[in-house]
C-alpha positions in Angstrom: 208.5 238.5 -18.7 212.2 238.9 -18.9 214.4 236.3 -18.5 215.9 238.2 -15.2 212.5 238.1 -13.7 213.4 234.5 -11.4 216.6 233.9 -13.0 219.8 236.5 -11.8 221.9 235.7 -14.3 222.2 234.4 -17.9 223.4 230.9 -18.4 227.2 230.5 -19.0 228.2 227.1 -19.8 231.6 225.5 -21.7 231.4 222.6 -23.6 233.3 219.3 -22.2 233.1 216.8 -24.7 231.9 212.8 -24.5 232.5 211.3 -21.3 231.2 208.3 -18.9 229.2 209.8 -16.2 226.6 208.1 -13.6 222.5 209.0 -14.5 220.3 209.5 -11.9 219.6 206.1 -11.6 223.7 205.5 -11.1 223.9 203.8 -15.2 227.0 205.2 -16.6 226.3 206.3 -20.1 228.4 208.0 -22.5 227.5 211.6 -23.1 227.9 214.7 -24.3 228.9 217.8 -21.4 228.4 221.2 -20.1 230.2 222.6 -17.2 228.2 226.0 -15.7 231.1 228.7 -16.0 229.2 231.1 -13.6 226.9 230.2 -10.6 222.8 231.5 -11.0 219.8 231.3 -9.0 216.1 230.6 -9.7 214.0 232.3 -7.1 210.3 230.3 -6.8 208.5 233.3 -5.6 208.4 237.0 -6.7 209.6 237.2 -2.7 212.9 235.7 -3.7 212.5 233.7 -0.2 212.5 230.7 -1.8 215.1 229.4 -4.3 217.7 226.9 -6.4 221.3 228.1 -6.2 223.3 226.2 -9.7 226.6 226.3 -8.9 229.5 227.0 -10.8 230.9 224.3 -12.2 228.0 222.2 -12.3 228.1 219.4 -15.2 224.8 218.7 -17.3 224.0 217.2 -20.5 221.5 220.0 -21.1 217.8 218.9 -22.5 217.8 215.2 -22.5 215.9 214.9 -25.6 216.3 211.9 -27.7 218.4 212.7 -30.8 215.4 211.6 -33.4 213.6 214.6 -31.8 216.6 217.4 -32.3 215.1 219.3 -35.1 211.8 219.7 -33.7 213.6 220.4 -30.3 217.1 221.0 -30.1 219.5 220.0 -26.6 220.0 223.9 -26.6 216.7 225.8 -27.3 215.4 228.6 -25.4 215.0 226.3 -23.1 218.5 225.6 -22.0 218.6 227.6 -18.1 215.6 225.8 -17.2 216.9 222.0 -18.0 220.5 223.0 -16.1 218.1 223.9 -13.6 216.2 220.7 -13.7 218.9 218.8 -14.5 220.5 219.8 -11.0 217.5 219.6 -8.8 217.4 216.0 -10.0 220.9 215.4 -9.2 221.0 217.6 -6.1 217.2 218.4 -5.6 218.4 221.3 -3.2 215.9 224.3 -2.6 216.9 226.5 0.0 214.6 228.9 2.0 214.9 232.2 3.9 212.9 232.6 7.1 213.1 236.7 7.4 211.7 236.4 11.0 214.9 235.3 12.4 217.3 235.6 9.5 218.0 231.6 9.1 218.3 229.5 5.7 217.3 226.0 5.7 217.4 223.5 2.7 214.8 221.0 1.4 214.8 218.3 -1.1 212.7 218.7 -4.0 210.6 215.5 -5.5 210.5 214.9 -9.4 207.2 216.1 -9.7 208.3 219.3 -7.7 211.0 219.8 -10.5 209.2 218.8 -13.5 207.0 221.9 -11.9 209.9 224.4 -11.1 211.3 223.4 -14.7 207.9 224.0 -16.7 207.8 227.6 -14.5 211.4 228.4 -15.3 210.4 227.9 -19.2 207.7 230.5 -18.8 209.9 232.9 -17.6 212.2 232.2 -20.6 209.2 232.6 -23.2 209.1 229.2 -24.1 206.1 228.9 -26.2 203.7 226.9 -24.1 202.8 223.8 -26.5 206.5 223.7 -26.8 206.4 223.7 -22.8 203.7 221.0 -23.0 205.9 218.3 -24.9 208.9 219.0 -23.0 206.8 218.2 -19.9 205.3 215.6 -21.7 208.3 214.2 -22.1 209.7 214.5 -19.0 206.4 213.1 -17.0 206.2 210.0 -19.5 210.3 209.2 -18.4 209.6 210.0 -14.7 206.4 208.0 -14.6 206.4 205.4 -17.3 210.0 204.4 -18.1 211.6 205.6 -14.8 210.8 202.4 -12.7 210.8 200.0 -15.7 214.6 201.3 -15.8 215.2 201.2 -12.2 213.9 197.2 -12.0 216.1 196.1 -15.3 218.9 197.7 -13.6 218.8 196.2 -10.4 217.6 192.9 -12.1 221.1 193.7 -14.1 222.9 194.3 -10.8 221.7 191.3 -9.4 223.1 189.3 -12.1 226.4 190.6 -12.2 227.2 189.7 -8.5 230.0 187.3 -7.9 228.2 183.8 -7.0 229.4 182.3 -3.5 231.9 179.2 -4.5 
């Protein structure tokens, strides 16, 4: 498959450096970030009526892979553009649908599981080998299903402990 089968443009990014930024749960983390220089779209269907638009200036941390695994799966690999798409879906979740019958456009929100499915599809478009896709998607699933609920619970507990007590 060509990288333009479902992406309408290639990925163009610039390095921003380290910065504190809230993650999808609201915890501020110091990470390296990049900015998208030119917007691009990913079409979910071949008829191009359902798509995600990643806007220019969207900020991403690339593939959020623990440093320990970077020799095997670097942050910016063949799957880089798919990782930016996934970051956008997790941060904003907006999928646009064009309705030909009345030329209207609607938007809807993607769930985390749909974002994973779209991420996998985008990696296929980018010719990421099947075993590497499986490994990456397993990592994303493990975060979403096993780690994220615990992370949210701990954050809620810590936030509650940090609230000032009435005197």
